[in-house]
C-alpha positions in Angstrom: -30.2 3.8 -9.7 -26.6 2.9 -10.3 -24.9 0.9 -7.2 -22.6 -1.7 -6.5 -23.0 -5.0 -4.9 -20.5 -7.8 -3.3 -21.2 -11.2 -4.7 -23.9 -12.7 -2.7 -25.7 -16.1 -2.6 -29.2 -13.5 -2.4 -28.8 -12.7 -6.3 -27.4 -15.6 -7.7 -29.8 -15.9 -10.4 -29.0 -12.6 -11.7 -25.0 -13.4 -10.9 -24.9 -16.5 -12.6 -26.6 -14.9 -16.2 -24.5 -12.4 -15.9 -21.1 -14.3 -15.6 -22.3 -17.0 -18.0 -22.4 -14.6 -20.8 -19.1 -12.6 -19.9 -16.1 -13.9 -22.2 -12.9 -15.6 -21.1 -10.8 -12.8 -21.6 -12.2 -9.0 -22.1 -9.5 -6.4 -22.5 -7.4 -8.4 -20.3 -9.9 -9.2 -17.6 -10.2 -13.0 -17.1 -13.3 -15.1 -16.8 -12.8 -18.4 -15.3 -16.3 -19.4 -15.6 -17.6 -18.6 -19.0 -20.8 -20.4 -20.1 -20.7 -22.2 -16.6 -24.1 -23.9 -15.7 -25.9 -23.1 -13.0 -25.4 -25.7 -11.0 -21.8 -25.4 -11.2 -21.9 -21.4 -10.3 -23.7 -22.3 -7.3 -21.5 -24.9 -6.1 -18.3 -24.0 -7.4 -18.0 -20.3 -8.8 -19.8 -18.3 -6.4 -18.0 -20.0 -3.2 -15.1 -19.4 -4.8 -15.7 -15.6 -5.2 -16.7 -15.6 -1.2 -13.5 -17.5 -0.6 -11.5 -14.9 -2.2 -12.9 -11.8 -0.7 -12.5 -13.4 2.7 -8.3 -14.6 1.8 -9.1 -18.6 2.2 -8.2 -20.5 -0.6 -6.0 -18.6 -2.3 -3.5 -20.0 -5.4 0.1 -19.3 -4.2 1.1 -15.7 -5.7 -2.8 -14.4 -5.6 -3.9 -11.8 -3.0 -7.9 -11.3 -1.4 -10.0 -10.0 -4.2 -13.5 -8.5 -3.6 -16.0 -9.5 -6.4 -18.6 -6.5 -7.3 -21.6 -6.5 -9.8 -22.5 -3.0 -11.0 -26.6 -2.5 -11.1 -28.9 -0.4 -12.6 -32.1 -0.7 -11.1 -32.7 -4.5 -11.0 -30.3 -5.6 -13.4 -26.9 -6.5 -13.4 -24.8 -4.2 -16.1 -20.7 -4.8 -14.9 -18.6 -6.4 -12.9 -15.5 -4.7 -10.8 -12.8 -6.9 -8.7 -11.0 -5.1 -6.3 -7.7 -6.8 -5.1 -6.9 -5.6 -1.7 -3.3 -4.6 -1.6 -0.4 -5.6 -4.2 1.8 -8.2 -4.5 4.7 -7.7 -6.7 3.3 -9.1 -10.0 0.3 -6.8 -9.3 2.4 -4.0 -8.9 3.9 -4.3 -12.4 1.0 -5.6 -13.8 -2.9 -5.3 -13.4 -3.3 -3.5 -10.3 -5.9 -3.6 -7.8 -9.0 -2.8 -10.1 -10.6 -4.9 -13.2 -13.9 -4.2 -14.4 -15.9 -5.1 -17.5 -19.0 -3.4 -18.5 -21.6 -5.6 -20.5 -21.8 -4.8 -24.3 -25.6 -3.8 -24.2 -24.6 -0.9 -21.6 -21.3 0.5 -22.9 -20.9 4.1 -23.9 -23.8 5.1 -21.1 -21.0 6.5 -18.8 -21.6 3.3 -16.7 -17.8 2.4 -16.4 -17.0 5.5 -15.1 -19.7 5.4 -12.6 -18.6 2.0 -11.5 -15.2 3.0 -11.4 -16.2 5.9 -9.1 -18.3 3.8 -6.8 -15.3 0.9 -6.6 -12.9 3.6 -5.9 -14.6 4.6 -2.6 -14.7 0.6 -1.9 -10.9 1.1 -2.4 -10.7 4.2 0.0 -11.9 1.7 2.8 -9.6 -1.2 1.8 -6.5 -0.4 0.1 -3.3 0.3 2.1 -1.3 1.8 -0.5 -1.0 5.5 -1.5 -2.3 5.2 -4.9 -4.7 2.9 -6.9 -2.7 1.1 -9.4 -4.7 0.4 -12.8 -3.5 -1.0 -15.8 -5.5 -0.9 -19.5 -4.7 -2.3 -23.0 -3.5 0.4 -25.4 -6.4 -0.5 -27.9 -9.0 0.4 -25.5 -9.1 3.9 -25.5 -12.7 3.8 -23.6 -11.7 2.3 -20.9 -8.6 4.8 -20.5 -11.0 7.6 -21.0 -13.1 6.0 -17.7 -9.6 6.1 -15.5 -8.7 9.6 -16.5 -12.2 10.6 -15.8 -11.8 9.5 -12.2 -8.5 11.3 -11.3 -6.2 8.9 -13.0 -2.8 9.7 -14.6 -0.6 7.8 -17.1 2.7 6.8 -15.7 4.4 4.5 -17.9 3.2 2.5 -21.1 4.6 -0.5 -22.6 3.5 -2.1 -26.2 0.6 -3.2 -25.1 -0.8 -1.5 -21.9 -0.7 2.1 -20.2 -0.4 2.0 -16.4 -2.5 4.5 -14.4 -2.3 5.7 -10.9 -5.6 7.4 -8.9 -4.3 8.9 -5.4 -5.7 7.1 -2.6 -6.5 10.0 0.2 -5.0 9.4 3.7 -3.7 5.9 2.8 -0.4 4.0 2.6 1.3 6.5 4.9 3.0 4.6 7.7 6.1 3.0 7.9 7.8 0.0 6.8 8.0 -3.4 8.9 12.1 -2.5 9.1 11.5 1.1 10.2 8.5 0.0 12.7 11.0 -2.4 14.4 13.7 0.7 14.2 11.1 2.7 15.8 9.9 0.6 18.7 13.6 -0.4 19.0 14.6 3.1 19.8 11.3 4.2 21.8 12.2 1.0 24.2 15.7 2.3 25.2 13.5 6.0 26.1 11.5 4.4 28.4 12.1 0.5 28.7 9.2 -1.7 29.6 6.9 -4.7 29.2 4.9 -2.5 26.7 7.7 -3.2 23.9 6.3 -6.8 23.8 3.0 -6.2 24.4 3.3 -4.3 21.1 5.3 -7.1 19.6 2.4 -9.5 20.5 0.0 -7.1 19.2 1.5 -6.9 15.9 2.0 -10.7 15.7 -1.8 -11.1 16.6 -2.9 -8.3 14.1 -0.7 -10.4 11.1 -2.4 -13.3 11.5 -5.9 -12.1 12.0 -5.2 -9.8 8.5 -4.1 -13.2 6.6 -7.5 -14.7 7.3 -9.4 -11.9 6.7 -8.2 -10.4 3.3 -6.7 -7.7 5.0 -3.1 -6.4 4.2 -0.6 -8.3 7.0 1.8 -5.8 6.8 0.1 -2.8 7.3 -1.8 -4.6 10.4 1.5 -5.8 11.9 3.2 -2.3 11.9 -0.2 -0.6 13.3 -0.6 -3.2 15.9 3.4 -2.5 16.2 3.6 0.8 17.0 0.0 1.4 18.6 1.6 2.0 22.2 4.4 3.7 20.5 3.5 7.0 22.8 5.0 5.4 25.8 8.4 6.3 24.6 7.6 9.5 26.3 7.4 8.2 29.4 5.2 6.2 32.2 1.8 8.1 31.3 -1.7 6.7 31.1 -4.2 8.7 29.0 -1.2 10.8 27.8 0.4 8.3 25.9 -2.5 8.5 23.1 -1.5 12.1 22.6 2.2 11.6 22.6 1.7 8.7 20.1 -0.3 10.6 17.6 1.6 13.7 17.6 4.9 11.3 17.3 3.4 9.8 14.4 1.9 12.8 13.1 5.4 14.2 13.3 7.2 11.7 11.0 4.3 12.1 8.5 2.7 8.7 9.3 -1.1 9.4 9.6 -2.2 5.7 9.4 -0.2 5.3 12.5 -1.2 8.4 14.3 -4.8 7.2 13.8 -4.3 3.9 15.4 -2.6 5.6 18.4 -5.2 7.3 18.9 -8.0 4.7 18.3 -6.3 1.9 19.9 -7.9 2.7 23.4 -11.2 3.5 22.6 -13.6 1.0 20.9 -16.1 2.7 21.5 -14.7 5.8 20.2 -15.4 7.9 23.6 -12.4 9.3 25.7 -14.9 8.3 29.0 -14.0 4.9 28.5 -10.6 4.9 29.1 -9.0 2.5 31.2 -6.2 4.4 33.3 -5.7 7.5 34.6 -6.4 10.9 32.6 -3.3 12.5 33.0 -3.1 14.8 30.3 -3.4 18.7 29.9 -6.5 20.2 28.9 -5.0 20.9 25.1 -3.9 17.1 25.2 -7.6 16.0 26.2 -9.0 18.6 23.5 -7.1 17.0 21.0 -8.1 13.9 21.7 -11.9 14.4 21.4 -11.1 16.0 18.6 -9.8 13.5 16.9 -11.9 10.6 18.3 -14.9 13.0 16.5 -13.3 13.1 13.2 -12.8 8.9 12.8 -14.9 6.5 11.6 -13.6 3.4 12.4 -12.3 0.9 9.8 -11.3 -2.5 9.6 -7.6 -1.8 10.9 -9.0 0.2 13.9 -11.0 -2.7 15.0 -8.4 -5.0 14.5 -5.5 -3.3 16.7 -8.5 -2.6 19.6 -9.3 -6.8 19.3 -5.4 -7.4 19.7 -4.7 -4.8 22.0 -7.0 -6.7 24.4 -5.8 -10.3 24.1 -1.9 -9.5 24.0 0.5 -9.4 26.9 4.1 -9.0 27.1 4.9 -12.5 27.2 2.5 -13.5 24.7 -1.4 -14.0 23.8 -4.0 -13.7 27.0 -7.1 -14.7 27.3 -9.1 -11.7 26.3 -11.3 -12.0 29.8 -7.9 -12.8 31.8 -6.7 -9.5 29.4 -9.3 -7.2 30.7 -9.6 -8.7 34.5 -5.8 -7.9 34.9 -6.5 -4.2 33.6 -9.0 -3.8 35.9 -7.1 -5.0 38.8 -4.1 -2.6 38.1 -6.6 0.5 37.4 -9.5 -0.5 39.8 -12.3 -0.4 37.2 -12.7 -1.1 33.8 -15.7 -0.1 31.7 -18.4 -2.7 30.9 -19.1 -0.8 27.6 -15.7 -0.9 26.0 -15.6 -4.9 27.9 -18.6 -5.9 25.9 -17.3 -4.4 22.7 -14.5 -6.0 22.8 -16.1 -9.8 23.2 -18.1 -8.2 20.0 -14.8 -7.2 18.4 -13.5 -11.0 19.1 -17.1 -12.1 17.8 -16.6 -10.1 14.8 -13.2 -11.4 13.2 -13.9 -15.1 14.6 -16.9 -14.7 12.0 -14.9 -13.1 9.5 -12.0 -16.1 9.9 -14.5 -18.9 10.1 -12.3 -20.1 13.2 -11.4 -19.4 16.7 -9.2 -16.3 17.0 -7.0 -17.9 19.6 -6.3 -21.0 17.0 -5.9 -18.2 14.5 -2.8 -16.4 16.3 -1.4 -19.5 17.7 -2.1 -18.5 21.4 -0.2 -21.8 23.0 2.6 -21.2 20.7 3.4 -17.4 20.5 5.9 -16.0 22.5 7.6 -12.7 22.2 
């Protein structure tokens, strides 16, 4: 059986033996730890890999990067690295994914299968519309692996081919500048505290994303637009369908999805805190789309940020939920408990308190 596993302490022995034998540079993929001792691998190399995946202690100019090992049964046969999003140097250079297959296991289709599995991970993580890859011109085998996985050559230079692979359903959300313009225009149609609530959520999402290896721009934009359905009037459940439909008309399905999911951390319409003021068609739309969604990290992040964001700044999550309960007379207990679980989830990922991460005592809209 062929499968991917993230770098982890439980597989330390086999990971160490593989990394120790990796060349310092193999067709452009660098290895910081060639000939590493077991002691140094356990105390330095593996912790560094784990920090990179969480976006912690990154050198200047680096982005979060998850290290995967490709296994064939109980043996490591390759390493794949997935950068979570692009900076400018990656956009014109190495791109999202780098990999190596150990020499004894080449020409067995393992590179093709390993890249396919890594692309599945990328579809859940990478915000861009396409996966960027680069391959040396003198490495036709690796180019073949990329083309077999749907890649297309978009350019070349003296030493490299640059390849793109479609990333279905991703990357389709507005820029930070456009999102701000969309929100400002919406506030003119329906002024109210919801606009600054959205700005607080955007701030919180960006700060947490930075510490969790997520794309901060995407998190900020989704936080800014999660309540954009309020542009169309003072509606309760109706703002969900209004926001979803509006973002779909603008061809921003990632933003539309967040308009839908931000109020349903249990992914069920019955948990909504507020009045059910939708038509039968709108209610059917919400139910149908919720059934299609498997929540990802951005869904969970905006659900949390919605639960700690007030119009004037960051709120204690209990105070925020209690305020909603006072205004609407009830708050679903399952949703209440799930919000606390989300807070603990992201605190565990960040290794710090949520309120510290989002600068609760210092940030004001």
